[in-house]
C-alpha positions as a Markdown table, in Angstrom:
| # | Residue | x | y | z |
|---|---|---|---|---|
| 1 | Met | 14.0 | 3.6 | 12.1 |
| 2 | Lys | 15.0 | 0.0 | 12.9 |
| 3 | Leu | 11.3 | -0.9 | 13.5 |
| 4 | Lys | 10.4 | 0.5 | 10.1 |
| 5 | Glu | 13.3 | -1.4 | 8.5 |
| 6 | Ala | 12.1 | -4.7 | 10.1 |
| 7 | Leu | 8.5 | -4.1 | 9.1 |
| 8 | Leu | 9.4 | -3.3 | 5.5 |
| 9 | Thr | 11.6 | -6.5 | 5.3 |
| 10 | Asn | 8.8 | -8.6 | 6.7 |
| 11 | Ile | 6.1 | -7.1 | 4.6 |
| 12 | Thr | 8.2 | -7.4 | 1.4 |
| 13 | Asn | 9.0 | -11.1 | 2.1 |
| 14 | Phe | 5.4 | -11.8 | 3.0 |
| 15 | Leu | 3.9 | -10.3 | -0.2 |
| 16 | Val | 6.6 | -11.9 | -2.4 |
| 17 | Glu | 5.9 | -15.3 | -0.7 |
| 18 | Leu | 2.2 | -15.0 | -1.4 |
| 19 | Gly | 3.0 | -15.7 | -5.1 |
| 20 | Ser | -0.5 | -14.5 | -6.0 |
| 21 | Gly | 0.6 | -12.1 | -8.7 |
| 22 | Phe | 2.9 | -9.7 | -6.8 |
| 23 | Ser | 6.0 | -8.7 | -8.6 |
| 24 | Tyr | 8.5 | -6.8 | -6.5 |
| 25 | Val | 9.5 | -3.5 | -8.1 |
| 26 | Gly | 11.5 | -1.8 | -5.3 |
| 27 | Arg | 11.9 | -0.6 | -1.8 |
| 28 | Glu | 12.3 | 3.1 | -1.1 |
| 29 | Tyr | 11.3 | 3.5 | -4.8 |
| 30 | Arg | 12.4 | 6.9 | -6.0 |
| 31 | Leu | 10.0 | 9.3 | -7.7 |
| 32 | Gln | 11.3 | 12.5 | -9.2 |
| 33 | Leu | 8.5 | 15.0 | -8.9 |
| 34 | Gly | 9.7 | 18.3 | -10.4 |
| 35 | Glu | 12.4 | 19.6 | -8.0 |
| 36 | Lys | 11.3 | 17.1 | -5.3 |
| 37 | Glu | 12.4 | 13.5 | -4.7 |
| 38 | Lys | 9.8 | 11.3 | -3.0 |
| 39 | Phe | 10.4 | 7.7 | -1.9 |
| 40 | Ile | 7.7 | 5.0 | -1.8 |
| 41 | Asp | 8.3 | 2.5 | 1.0 |
| 42 | Leu | 7.5 | -0.5 | -1.2 |
| 43 | Leu | 6.3 | -0.8 | -4.8 |
| 44 | Phe | 4.9 | -3.9 | -6.4 |
| 45 | Tyr | 3.3 | -4.6 | -9.7 |
| 46 | His | 0.4 | -7.1 | -9.5 |
| 47 | Leu | 0.4 | -9.3 | -12.6 |
| 48 | Lys | -3.2 | -10.5 | -12.4 |
| 49 | Leu | -4.7 | -7.1 | -11.8 |
| 50 | Arg | -2.2 | -5.4 | -14.1 |
| 51 | Cys | -1.6 | -2.5 | -11.8 |
| 52 | Tyr | 1.0 | -1.0 | -9.5 |
| 53 | Val | 0.5 | -1.5 | -5.7 |
| 54 | Val | 2.0 | 1.2 | -3.5 |
| 55 | Val | 2.7 | 0.1 | 0.1 |
| 56 | Glu | 3.4 | 2.7 | 2.8 |
| 57 | Val | 4.3 | 1.6 | 6.3 |
| 58 | Lys | 3.8 | 4.0 | 9.3 |
| 59 | Ile | 5.4 | 3.2 | 12.7 |
| 60 | Asp | 3.1 | 5.8 | 14.3 |
| 61 | Asp | -0.7 | 5.8 | 14.7 |
| 62 | Phe | -2.7 | 6.6 | 11.6 |
| 63 | Asp | -3.5 | 10.3 | 11.0 |
| 64 | Phe | -5.1 | 12.3 | 8.2 |
| 65 | Pro | -1.9 | 13.3 | 6.4 |
| 66 | Asp | -1.0 | 9.6 | 5.8 |
| 67 | Val | -3.9 | 9.3 | 3.2 |
| 68 | Gly | -2.7 | 12.5 | 1.4 |
| 69 | Gln | 0.8 | 11.1 | 1.2 |
| 70 | Ile | -0.1 | 7.7 | -0.2 |
| 71 | Gly | -2.7 | 9.3 | -2.4 |
| 72 | Gly | 0.0 | 11.5 | -3.9 |
| 73 | Tyr | 2.2 | 8.4 | -4.5 |
| 74 | Ile | -0.8 | 6.7 | -6.3 |
| 75 | Val | -1.4 | 9.6 | -8.6 |
| 76 | Ala | 2.3 | 10.0 | -9.3 |
| 77 | Cys | 2.6 | 6.3 | -10.2 |
| 78 | Asn | -0.4 | 6.7 | -12.5 |
| 79 | His | 1.3 | 9.6 | -14.3 |
| 80 | Ile | 4.9 | 8.4 | -14.3 |
| 81 | Leu | 4.8 | 4.6 | -14.3 |
| 82 | Lys | 1.4 | 3.4 | -15.5 |
| 83 | Arg | 1.2 | 2.3 | -19.1 |
| 84 | Pro | -2.0 | 2.8 | -21.1 |
| 85 | Asp | -2.9 | -0.9 | -20.8 |
| 86 | Asp | -2.3 | -0.9 | -17.0 |
| 87 | Asn | -5.1 | -0.5 | -14.5 |
| 88 | Pro | -5.0 | 2.4 | -11.9 |
| 89 | Thr | -2.5 | 2.1 | -9.1 |
| 90 | Ile | -3.7 | 0.7 | -5.7 |
| 91 | Gly | -2.5 | 1.9 | -2.3 |
| 92 | Leu | -2.0 | -0.1 | 1.0 |
| 93 | Leu | -1.3 | 1.9 | 4.1 |
| 94 | Ile | -0.1 | -0.1 | 7.1 |
| 95 | Cys | -0.1 | 1.7 | 10.4 |
| 96 | Lys | 0.9 | 0.8 | 13.9 |
| 97 | Lys | -2.6 | 1.6 | 15.1 |
| 98 | Lys | -5.7 | 3.2 | 13.5 |
| 99 | Asn | -8.6 | 5.1 | 14.7 |
| 100 | Gly | -11.6 | 3.7 | 12.7 |
| 101 | Leu | -13.3 | 7.1 | 12.5 |
| 102 | Leu | -10.2 | 8.9 | 11.3 |
| 103 | Ala | -9.6 | 6.2 | 8.7 |
| 104 | Gln | -13.2 | 6.2 | 7.6 |
| 105 | Tyr | -13.3 | 10.0 | 7.1 |
| 106 | Ser | -9.9 | 10.0 | 5.4 |
| 107 | Leu | -11.0 | 7.3 | 2.9 |
| 108 | Glu | -14.3 | 9.1 | 2.2 |
| 109 | Ser | -12.3 | 12.2 | 1.3 |
| 110 | Ser | -10.1 | 10.4 | -1.1 |
| 111 | Ser | -11.0 | 9.2 | -4.6 |
| 112 | Gln | -8.0 | 6.8 | -4.7 |
| 113 | Pro | -8.2 | 3.1 | -4.0 |
| 114 | Ile | -6.5 | 2.9 | -0.6 |
| 115 | Ala | -6.8 | 0.4 | 2.3 |
| 116 | Ile | -5.7 | 1.3 | 5.8 |
| 117 | Ser | -4.6 | -1.3 | 8.4 |
| 118 | Ser | -7.5 | -3.7 | 9.2 |
| 119 | Tyr | -10.1 | -1.7 | 7.3 |
| 120 | Glu | -12.2 | -4.0 | 5.0 |
| 121 | Leu | -10.7 | -3.9 | 1.5 |
| 122 | Glu | -14.0 | -4.6 | -0.1 |
| 123 | Gln | -15.4 | -1.2 | 0.9 |
| 124 | Phe | -12.7 | 0.7 | -0.9 |
| 125 | Tyr | -11.6 | -1.4 | -3.9 |
| 126 | Pro | -13.5 | -2.2 | -7.0 |
| 127 | Val | -15.2 | -5.7 | -7.0 |
| 128 | Lys | -12.6 | -7.1 | -9.5 |
| 129 | Val | -9.9 | -6.6 | -6.9 |
| 130 | Glu | -11.5 | -8.7 | -4.2 |
| 131 | Gly | -9.5 | -11.9 | -3.5 |
| 132 | Ala | -6.6 | -10.8 | -5.6 |
| 133 | Leu | -4.8 | -9.0 | -2.7 |
| 134 | Pro | -4.2 | -10.4 | 0.8 |
| 135 | Thr | -6.4 | -9.0 | 3.5 |
| 136 | Ile | -4.9 | -6.7 | 6.1 |
| 137 | Glu | -5.7 | -9.5 | 8.6 |
| 138 | Glu | -3.6 | -12.0 | 6.6 |
| 139 | Ile | -0.7 | -9.5 | 6.4 |
| 140 | Glu | -0.9 | -8.8 | 10.2 |
| 141 | Glu | -1.2 | -12.6 | 11.0 |
| 142 | Lys | 1.9 | -13.4 | 9.0 |
| 143 | Leu | 3.9 | -10.5 | 10.5 |
| 144 | Asn | 2.9 | -11.7 | 14.0 |
| 145 | Glu | 4.0 | -15.3 | 13.2 |
| 146 | Glu | 7.4 | -14.0 | 12.0 |
| 147 | Asn | 7.9 | -11.8 | 15.0 |
| 148 | Glu | 7.3 | -14.6 | 17.5 |
């Protein structure tokens, strides 16, 4: 759990430092879904894109259920938080390691805008999103600098 705590702190600081439109909403952001409570690792609102950005951090290797989890958070944010003038929520899934084939198949099965680890954002986000969010490579590079 200490590893995840450090990752969340570093990613939060990195995205806030970018200053490219990210507004920090919360960490372990609570969603009440009927009788269940769910917690989003990090939640941002992107001012330029006018949408929520859900960030989930996995300390294990990527697996199929991870896309289902973040997809559920995206849909929940769209129903609970999104205002009529907001754009649909975007998801960023950061994993310790990913298998490209598993990631590809998972993303093809999802209708939600999700990026996984170092997968190319342009393949999964609408064109208007390009350049507004940091690439996974930029996030990983910044995290590596801070951990050294």
